[in-house]
C-alpha positions in Angstrom: 4.8 -32.1 -3.2 7.7 -30.3 -4.0 7.5 -28.4 -0.8 8.1 -31.5 1.2 10.9 -33.0 -1.0 13.0 -29.6 -0.1 11.9 -29.9 3.2 13.0 -33.7 3.9 16.6 -32.6 1.8 17.0 -29.7 4.4 16.5 -32.1 7.5 19.1 -34.7 5.9 21.4 -31.7 5.5 20.7 -30.7 8.8 21.7 -33.7 10.1 24.7 -34.7 8.4 26.1 -31.2 9.5 25.0 -31.9 12.8 26.3 -35.0 12.9 29.4 -34.9 10.9 30.4 -31.1 10.2 29.6 -29.2 13.4 31.5 -31.3 16.1 34.6 -30.1 14.2 33.7 -26.8 15.4 32.7 -27.3 18.6 34.2 -25.2 22.1 34.7 -27.5 24.7 32.3 -30.3 23.6 29.3 -27.6 23.4 28.1 -27.4 19.7 24.8 -25.6 18.0 21.7 -27.6 17.7 21.0 -27.1 13.7 17.8 -29.6 13.9 16.3 -27.0 16.8 17.3 -24.1 14.3 15.2 -26.4 11.5 12.4 -27.9 13.5 11.4 -24.5 15.1 11.4 -22.7 11.6 9.4 -25.2 10.3 6.9 -24.9 13.1 6.5 -20.9 13.3 6.7 -20.7 9.0 4.6 -23.7 8.4 2.1 -24.7 11.2 2.0 -27.4 14.0 1.1 -30.0 11.7 4.6 -29.5 9.9 6.6 -28.8 13.1 5.6 -31.8 14.4 6.3 -34.1 11.6 9.4 -32.5 10.7 10.1 -32.6 14.5 9.7 -36.3 14.7 11.9 -37.4 11.8 14.6 -35.5 13.1 14.2 -36.9 16.4 13.9 -40.3 14.8 17.3 -39.6 12.5 18.8 -38.9 16.3 17.1 -41.8 18.0 18.6 -44.3 15.0 22.1 -43.4 15.2 22.7 -42.1 18.4 20.4 -42.2 20.8 20.0 -44.8 23.3 16.4 -45.2 23.5 14.2 -45.4 19.9 11.7 -42.6 20.6 13.0 -40.2 23.1 14.3 -37.5 21.0 11.8 -37.9 18.7 9.4 -36.9 21.6 11.4 -34.2 22.2 11.5 -32.3 18.7 8.2 -33.0 17.7 7.2 -31.3 21.1 9.3 -28.2 20.0 7.9 -28.3 16.8 4.6 -28.4 17.4 4.9 -25.4 20.2 6.7 -23.6 17.6 3.8 -24.2 15.0 1.4 -22.6 17.6 3.2 -18.8 17.0 2.3 -19.1 12.8 0.2 -17.0 13.6 2.3 -14.4 14.7 5.1 -14.9 12.5 5.8 -12.2 10.2 8.6 -13.2 7.7 10.2 -9.2 7.8 10.8 -10.1 11.7 14.0 -11.3 13.0 13.2 -11.2 16.7 10.3 -13.4 17.3 12.3 -16.3 15.6 15.3 -16.4 17.4 13.9 -15.3 20.8 11.5 -19.1 19.6 14.7 -20.3 18.8 16.6 -19.7 22.0 13.4 -20.8 23.9 13.4 -24.2 21.7 16.7 -24.5 22.6 17.0 -24.2 26.4 13.4 -26.1 27.0 15.3 -28.9 25.2 18.7 -29.1 27.3 16.3 -28.6 30.2 14.5 -31.7 29.6 17.1 -34.1 28.4 18.6 -32.8 31.9 15.6 -33.7 33.7 14.7 -36.9 31.9 18.3 -38.2 31.2 20.3 -36.8 34.6 17.6 -35.7 37.2 15.9 -38.8 37.1 19.3 -40.7 37.8 20.0 -38.9 40.6 22.4 -36.5 39.2 21.4 -33.1 40.9 23.9 -30.8 39.9 21.7 -28.6 38.1 23.7 -25.5 38.3 26.5 -26.8 36.6 24.4 -28.1 33.5 22.8 -25.2 33.1 25.9 -22.7 33.0 28.1 -25.4 31.4 25.8 -26.9 29.0 22.6 -25.3 28.6 23.9 -22.0 27.9 26.4 -21.8 26.1 24.6 -24.4 23.4 21.9 -21.9 23.7 24.4 -19.0 22.7 26.2 -20.9 20.3 22.8 -22.1 18.7 21.6 -18.4 18.4 24.7 -17.3 17.0 24.3 -20.0 14.1 20.7 -19.2 14.0 21.8 -15.8 12.7 23.4 -17.3 9.6 21.3 -20.3 9.2 17.7 -18.7 9.3 18.0 -16.3 6.7 18.7 -19.1 4.5 15.6 -21.0 5.8 13.4 -17.8 5.3 14.8 -17.6 1.6 13.7 -21.0 0.5 10.5 -20.7 2.8 9.6 -17.8 0.5 10.7 -19.7 -2.7 8.8 -22.4 -2.0 5.4 -20.5 -1.1 5.8 -18.4 -4.2 5.7 -21.5 -6.3 2.9 -23.1 -4.7 1.3 -20.1 -5.5 1.9 -19.6 -8.5 1.4 -23.3 -9.5 -2.0 -22.9 -7.8 -2.9 -20.1 -10.4 
């Protein structure tokens, strides 16, 4: 129970930082995606179900407070969390390469799906511009921020796991 409460508080914290603080540190309108970092981390640390549920609630917050259609971002974040959850079997807390690669892939996939579903279907066909000016800079910025945020999420995960093991014994 404590684990889910902490995850819910982290979700709210990440969303609040994403919506209020990060726009102040954006470069040319590009800001890191803390929610992708959080959803991907929950997925590969806790499995598909946790990634799916976390992705749903992150996306729902984005949909409610800034989206045009309820459910669009919830679906994108759910897919992201579920796919990252499939990598739980090969997740080792000591290895930082796999989580950063998964976060990078998640951000690139998220950006590409947003482009396809929000712009390409509206006949805005300048994919090169979108990739070079939005998707790649956001992915790089997200990875830079992930170097600082991911170790904190990993520390919280380890403490929650230790608490769960301690309470079961």
